[in-house]
TILO-18318 format. One line per 3 residues: number of its first residue (from 1); their letters; for each residue x, y, z of N, C-alpha, C. Coordinates in nm, 3 decimals. Atoms other than C-alpha are relative to their C-alpha. Layout:
residues N
NUM> A> X:Y:Z:X:Y:Z:X:Y:Z; ...
***
This chain:
residues 179
1> MLN> 0.106:-0.092:-0.047:15.029:6.100:9.322:-0.103:-0.087:0.063; 0.107:0.073:-0.069:14.775:5.981:9.576:-0.133:0.018:-0.066; 0.132:-0.011:0.059:14.427:5.914:9.449:-0.101:0.045:0.112
4> VKP> 0.092:-0.055:-0.100:14.240:6.147:9.696:-0.074:0.112:-0.062; 0.089:-0.106:0.053:13.956:6.385:9.632:-0.025:0.109:0.098; 0.031:-0.109:-0.084:13.914:6.732:9.775:-0.149:0.003:0.042
7> PDY> 0.138:-0.023:-0.028:13.590:6.837:9.941:-0.076:0.044:-0.115; 0.082:-0.033:0.114:13.306:6.877:9.698:-0.100:0.106:0.048; 0.087:-0.107:-0.051:13.169:7.211:9.809:-0.109:0.033:-0.101
10> RFC> 0.114:-0.030:0.084:12.833:7.309:9.670:-0.029:0.152:-0.003; 0.033:-0.140:-0.002:12.814:7.678:9.766:0.130:0.092:0.029; -0.117:-0.087:-0.006:13.061:7.969:9.745:0.015:0.049:0.148
13> PFC> -0.015:-0.054:-0.141:13.210:8.066:10.085:-0.002:0.151:0.014; 0.002:-0.152:-0.003:13.210:8.435:9.994:-0.135:0.056:-0.026; 0.137:-0.056:0.027:12.869:8.504:9.842:-0.113:-0.096:0.020
16> GGL> 0.105:0.099:-0.021:12.675:8.180:9.903:-0.059:-0.053:-0.128; 0.054:0.048:0.131:12.615:8.127:9.529:0.028:-0.143:-0.023; -0.012:0.140:0.039:12.578:7.782:9.386:0.123:-0.019:-0.079
19> LIT> -0.125:0.030:0.069:12.912:7.641:9.264:-0.040:-0.086:-0.121; 0.016:0.092:0.121:12.928:7.490:8.910:0.141:-0.058:-0.020; -0.128:0.068:0.039:13.197:7.270:8.761:0.038:0.067:-0.131
22> KAD> -0.051:-0.071:0.116:13.413:7.455:8.509:0.138:-0.040:-0.033; -0.137:0.038:0.042:13.718:7.363:8.308:0.096:0.114:0.030; -0.102:-0.106:-0.034:14.027:7.555:8.433:0.136:-0.065:-0.034
25> TDR> -0.131:0.054:0.053:14.354:7.481:8.242:-0.027:-0.153:-0.029; 0.013:0.142:0.025:14.378:7.100:8.270:-0.086:-0.074:0.098; 0.086:0.065:-0.107:14.130:7.037:8.555:-0.139:0.055:0.004
28> LRR> 0.131:-0.053:-0.028:13.771:7.069:8.633:-0.003:0.058:0.152; 0.009:-0.066:-0.128:13.716:7.310:8.925:-0.139:0.046:0.033; 0.121:-0.057:-0.041:13.430:7.432:9.134:0.010:0.152:-0.010
31> HCD> -0.004:-0.144:0.035:13.347:7.793:9.036:-0.133:0.065:0.032; 0.122:-0.079:-0.034:13.101:8.063:9.144:-0.012:0.105:-0.118; 0.031:-0.101:0.103:12.952:8.260:8.845:-0.031:0.130:0.057
34> ACQ> 0.044:-0.124:-0.056:12.810:8.516:9.079:0.111:0.100:0.040; -0.110:-0.090:-0.041:13.140:8.649:9.222:0.129:-0.040:-0.063; -0.116:0.040:0.074:13.390:8.477:8.996:0.106:-0.066:0.076
37> WTY> -0.095:0.070:-0.086:13.554:8.282:9.278:0.015:-0.141:-0.056; -0.029:0.135:0.037:13.722:7.950:9.186:0.069:-0.076:0.116; -0.060:0.083:-0.109:13.802:7.676:9.437:0.116:-0.075:-0.046
40> YPH> -0.122:0.075:0.036:14.164:7.562:9.406:0.036:-0.080:0.127; -0.028:0.084:-0.114:14.193:7.271:9.651:0.149:0.001:0.034; -0.139:0.006:-0.041:14.514:7.268:9.853:0.002:-0.094:0.117
43> VGA> -0.018:0.091:-0.098:14.659:7.021:10.091:0.044:0.064:0.129; -0.045:-0.048:-0.131:14.716:7.069:10.465:0.131:-0.054:0.036; -0.130:0.044:-0.041:15.021:6.993:10.667:-0.015:-0.034:0.148
46> SIS> -0.011:0.039:-0.139:15.105:6.826:10.997:0.144:-0.025:0.027; -0.139:0.036:-0.042:15.421:6.754:11.195:-0.006:-0.118:0.090; -0.013:0.113:-0.098:15.537:6.455:11.392:0.137:0.021:0.053
49> AVI> -0.129:-0.017:-0.068:15.817:6.487:11.650:0.061:-0.137:0.037; -0.071:0.126:-0.023:16.068:6.203:11.652:0.105:0.029:0.113; -0.081:-0.030:-0.115:16.230:6.222:12.003:0.060:-0.135:0.034
52> VRD> -0.072:0.121:-0.030:16.496:5.960:12.057:0.100:0.025:0.112; -0.090:-0.002:-0.109:16.688:5.908:12.384:0.041:-0.145:0.040; -0.054:0.130:-0.042:16.917:5.618:12.472:-0.061:-0.123:-0.078
55> GKV> 0.044:0.116:0.090:16.795:5.413:12.173:-0.150:-0.022:0.004; 0.147:0.014:-0.005:16.428:5.463:12.262:-0.071:0.120:-0.054; 0.077:-0.111:0.058:16.162:5.678:12.098:-0.127:0.026:0.079
58> LMV> 0.120:-0.036:-0.074:15.886:5.865:12.267:-0.121:0.001:-0.084; 0.133:0.014:0.074:15.533:5.787:12.157:-0.108:0.037:0.097; 0.125:-0.029:-0.073:15.178:5.880:12.261:-0.104:-0.096:-0.051
61> KRR> 0.109:0.089:0.034:14.875:5.657:12.262:-0.130:0.079:-0.023; 0.112:-0.082:0.044:14.577:5.812:12.074:-0.128:-0.027:0.085; 0.122:0.008:-0.075:14.262:5.887:12.275:-0.124:0.007:-0.100
64> HEP> 0.110:-0.024:0.090:14.048:5.967:11.965:0.024:-0.070:-0.135; -0.010:0.048:0.131:13.977:5.832:11.618:0.055:0.114:-0.090; -0.017:0.131:0.062:14.124:5.785:11.364:0.120:-0.072:0.082
67> FKG> -0.101:0.084:-0.067:14.338:5.502:11.499:0.005:0.011:0.153; 0.014:0.001:-0.150:14.213:5.532:11.862:0.065:-0.122:0.060; -0.056:0.111:-0.063:14.413:5.322:12.095:0.136:-0.049:-0.052
70> TWM> -0.128:0.037:0.048:14.722:5.299:11.881:0.104:0.108:0.034; -0.104:-0.091:-0.039:15.059:5.469:11.926:0.052:0.080:-0.116; -0.052:-0.090:0.104:15.216:5.751:11.734:0.105:0.090:0.063
73> FPS> -0.088:-0.102:-0.052:15.481:6.016:11.759:-0.086:0.124:0.033; 0.076:-0.126:-0.025:15.365:6.349:11.915:-0.019:0.072:-0.133; 0.032:-0.053:0.132:15.191:6.520:11.624:-0.114:0.104:0.008
76> GFV> 0.111:-0.092:0.005:14.960:6.796:11.524:-0.007:0.067:-0.136; 0.013:-0.067:0.123:14.832:6.996:11.231:0.062:0.144:0.015; -0.061:-0.138:0.002:15.009:7.313:11.128:-0.113:0.107:-0.005
79> EFG> 0.097:-0.111:-0.008:14.795:7.621:11.221:0.029:0.100:-0.110; -0.021:-0.112:0.104:14.745:7.908:10.968:0.090:0.094:0.056; -0.101:-0.096:-0.047:15.044:8.134:10.989:0.118:-0.060:0.063
82> EHP> -0.105:0.069:-0.072:15.259:7.876:11.163:0.101:-0.063:-0.104; -0.101:0.081:0.073:15.584:7.737:11.018:0.002:-0.139:0.060; -0.001:0.135:-0.051:15.607:7.357:11.054:0.094:-0.015:0.121
85> EET> -0.089:0.006:-0.118:15.899:7.409:11.300:-0.058:0.056:0.118; 0.073:-0.061:-0.114:15.688:7.630:11.520:-0.108:-0.097:0.050; 0.106:0.097:-0.035:15.414:7.363:11.514:0.074:-0.121:0.078
88> AIR> -0.073:0.099:-0.065:15.676:7.099:11.616:0.034:0.036:0.149; -0.036:-0.056:-0.136:15.789:7.310:11.917:-0.120:-0.007:0.079; 0.127:-0.009:-0.078:15.424:7.370:12.022:-0.048:-0.137:0.035
91> EVQ> 0.057:0.131:-0.022:15.318:7.009:11.987:0.083:-0.081:0.097; -0.082:0.070:-0.093:15.619:6.870:12.173:-0.036:0.046:0.145; 0.040:-0.063:-0.133:15.533:7.110:12.469:-0.137:-0.054:0.042
94> EET> 0.135:0.034:-0.034:15.163:7.038:12.458:-0.013:-0.156:0.032; 0.019:0.145:-0.009:15.187:6.652:12.421:0.094:-0.070:0.098; -0.100:0.072:-0.087:15.492:6.576:12.632:0.044:0.077:0.123
97> GLE> -0.045:-0.089:-0.110:15.565:6.871:12.863:0.153:0.032:-0.015; -0.142:-0.028:0.016:15.919:6.881:12.725:0.025:0.124:-0.085; -0.036:-0.118:0.078:16.095:7.187:12.587:0.088:-0.050:-0.123
100> TET> -0.077:0.031:0.113:16.250:7.167:12.243:0.140:0.075:0.007; -0.131:-0.062:0.004:16.630:7.230:12.230:0.034:0.020:-0.142; -0.027:-0.011:0.140:16.687:7.155:11.866:-0.085:-0.088:-0.085
103> LQL> 0.076:0.089:0.080:16.501:7.013:11.573:0.060:0.003:-0.134; -0.055:0.017:0.139:16.598:6.889:11.222:-0.100:-0.084:-0.075; 0.093:0.076:0.087:16.382:6.782:10.933:0.052:-0.134:-0.021
106> FDV> -0.043:0.137:0.017:16.394:6.408:10.918:-0.051:-0.062:-0.128; 0.058:0.054:0.116:16.150:6.312:10.644:-0.132:0.071:-0.023; 0.135:-0.054:0.032:15.830:6.425:10.461:-0.070:-0.113:-0.069
109> FQS> 0.086:0.100:0.065:15.545:6.194:10.363:-0.135:0.070:-0.029; 0.142:-0.040:0.028:15.201:6.245:10.214:-0.085:-0.097:0.058; 0.088:0.089:-0.070:14.935:6.106:10.427:-0.085:-0.080:-0.094
112> EDD> 0.075:0.095:0.083:14.773:5.796:10.279:-0.130:-0.042:0.078; 0.100:0.065:-0.079:14.539:5.717:10.564:-0.068:0.089:0.110; 0.061:-0.092:-0.094:14.407:6.022:10.740:-0.130:0.059:-0.071
115> PRR> 0.121:-0.052:0.062:14.036:6.091:10.658:-0.032:0.140:0.028; 0.028:-0.144:-0.035:14.041:6.429:10.819:0.054:0.093:-0.099; -0.062:-0.085:0.100:14.273:6.582:10.564:0.075:-0.087:-0.103
118> PGH> -0.057:0.100:0.092:14.330:6.340:10.276:0.123:0.056:-0.075; -0.113:-0.040:0.074:14.677:6.373:10.118:0.086:0.107:0.059; -0.080:-0.112:-0.056:14.818:6.630:10.358:0.146:-0.048:0.025
121> FIF> -0.144:0.033:-0.021:15.196:6.653:10.408:0.030:-0.006:0.148; -0.043:0.020:-0.137:15.353:6.524:10.724:0.150:0.028:-0.001; -0.145:-0.037:-0.017:15.687:6.687:10.822:0.047:-0.071:0.133
124> FYR> -0.055:0.070:-0.124:15.878:6.454:11.060:0.130:0.071:0.035; -0.113:-0.070:-0.058:16.125:6.638:11.277:0.072:-0.089:0.103; -0.080:0.057:-0.110:16.405:6.478:11.479:0.015:0.113:0.103
127> VKT> 0.001:-0.111:-0.104:16.372:6.672:11.805:0.084:-0.041:0.120; -0.070:0.023:-0.131:16.615:6.700:12.090:-0.068:0.089:0.107; 0.077:-0.067:-0.105:16.443:6.795:12.410:0.081:0.028:0.131
130> IGD> -0.064:-0.034:-0.127:16.535:6.950:12.750:-0.109:-0.051:0.100; 0.087:0.045:-0.108:16.390:6.795:13.065:-0.022:-0.152:0.005; 0.019:0.142:-0.010:16.314:6.452:13.191:-0.148:-0.038:0.041
133> TLR> 0.133:0.028:-0.046:15.960:6.482:13.334:-0.101:0.008:-0.109; 0.109:0.005:0.109:15.689:6.371:13.090:-0.126:0.038:0.058; 0.143:-0.036:-0.043:15.345:6.525:13.106:-0.089:-0.041:-0.119
136> NDD> 0.090:0.044:0.098:15.081:6.347:12.904:-0.111:0.101:-0.029; 0.113:-0.081:0.036:14.819:6.552:12.725:-0.128:-0.078:0.004; 0.116:0.088:-0.023:14.510:6.374:12.872:-0.118:0.025:-0.091
139> DEN> 0.107:-0.026:0.089:14.271:6.547:12.633:0.021:-0.069:-0.135; -0.028:0.053:0.124:14.444:6.404:12.329:0.044:-0.148:0.004; -0.074:0.127:0.000:14.635:6.096:12.448:-0.038:-0.080:0.127
142> EDI> 0.025:0.095:-0.117:14.572:5.796:12.676:0.131:-0.015:0.081; -0.119:0.031:-0.068:14.931:5.747:12.754:0.124:0.059:-0.076; -0.124:-0.043:0.061:15.299:5.843:12.684:0.103:-0.086:0.054
145> DWF> -0.103:0.094:-0.048:15.599:5.611:12.697:0.110:-0.001:-0.102; -0.127:0.024:0.080:15.947:5.525:12.555:-0.003:-0.138:-0.050; 0.002:0.129:0.059:15.980:5.236:12.316:0.123:-0.023:-0.087
148> DPR> -0.110:0.036:0.093:16.258:5.052:12.133:-0.063:-0.005:-0.140; 0.058:0.000:0.130:16.189:5.124:11.761:0.006:-0.138:-0.069; -0.007:0.130:0.057:16.282:4.766:11.686:-0.111:-0.095:0.054
151> NPP> 0.110:0.085:-0.057:15.998:4.636:11.903:-0.108:0.104:0.043; 0.099:-0.105:-0.031:15.728:4.912:11.885:-0.139:-0.061:0.041; 0.136:0.049:-0.018:15.374:4.892:12.015:-0.087:0.006:-0.123
154> EVG> 0.082:-0.002:0.115:15.080:4.890:11.784:-0.013:0.149:-0.048; 0.000:-0.137:0.057:15.111:5.197:11.552:-0.101:0.000:-0.113; 0.112:-0.006:0.103:14.810:5.299:11.334:0.045:0.061:-0.129
157> WKS> -0.037:-0.070:0.121:14.959:5.551:11.088:0.113:-0.068:-0.078; -0.103:0.055:0.086:15.155:5.410:10.793:0.128:0.076:0.003; -0.116:-0.090:0.005:15.394:5.705:10.783:0.081:-0.020:0.135
160> HRR> -0.064:0.017:-0.124:15.472:5.654:11.156:0.078:-0.135:0.008; -0.066:0.135:0.004:15.547:5.282:11.098:0.129:0.006:-0.090; -0.115:-0.013:0.089:15.781:5.380:10.811:0.121:0.070:0.073
163> VLI> -0.106:-0.068:-0.073:15.974:5.619:11.039:0.059:-0.094:0.101; -0.052:0.094:-0.091:16.005:5.348:11.300:0.098:-0.098:-0.064; -0.085:0.098:0.078:16.155:5.115:11.045:0.136:0.065:-0.028
166> QLA> -0.117:-0.075:0.023:16.403:5.386:10.952:0.087:0.007:0.126; -0.075:-0.012:-0.127:16.500:5.439:11.325:0.053:-0.137:0.038; -0.057:0.133:-0.032:16.538:5.065:11.376:0.120:-0.032:-0.089
169> SEI> -0.116:0.020:0.088:16.771:5.047:11.076:0.114:0.073:0.045; -0.114:-0.084:-0.048:16.982:5.332:11.218:0.059:-0.068:0.120; -0.052:0.068:-0.125:17.011:5.147:11.556:0.076:-0.127:-0.039
172> DRK> -0.068:0.117:0.044:17.102:4.822:11.382:0.136:0.032:-0.064; -0.128:-0.033:0.075:17.364:4.995:11.165:0.105:0.045:0.097; -0.091:-0.039:-0.107:17.519:5.164:11.476:0.055:-0.113:0.082
175> LQE> -0.045:0.123:-0.072:17.529:4.835:11.656:0.100:-0.081:-0.082; -0.089:0.074:0.089:17.702:4.668:11.357:0.136:0.076:-0.007; -0.120:-0.076:0.010:17.952:4.952:11.335:0.082:-0.011:0.128
178> GS> -0.065:0.008:-0.138:18.028:4.923:11.712:0.065:-0.140:0.022; -0.058:0.133:-0.034:18.100:4.550:11.701:0.110:-0.043:-0.099
***
């Protein structure tokens, strides 16, 4: 379990009452005596699209913090009501201009280094795309390019580095099997 703390809200989002700390089962929770609302912290979710063609992986260079100027897989937070697969399809289109043909769950990590949503789950999908013309999302990313996972650019997120290591191992294994 990661050692992350949820937001420490002071006021009830429903009635505006002052929240107190109250024992609830085995944990201390923020609670509103005025309307009896209890805050149960929950984690968020994001996706990352692992698009591999001809032994190279598609990555985008971050325009904003955290990890501004480093590379990552096309990614985004899951919107309320969205399934992570829908998020993957949307983010691939927005960040690369490519259409998704198929996607398959590749791995799931819990974020260790994102201050925006501590401890959120990251669903990595292996995505097969249609089209060859890349379109960078200039609002979010500085650049977009293909890289050999065995020789990646500077990558900020720990989970993205782990996935690159997995991809590099796959390529090495395939090369050994072919020789």
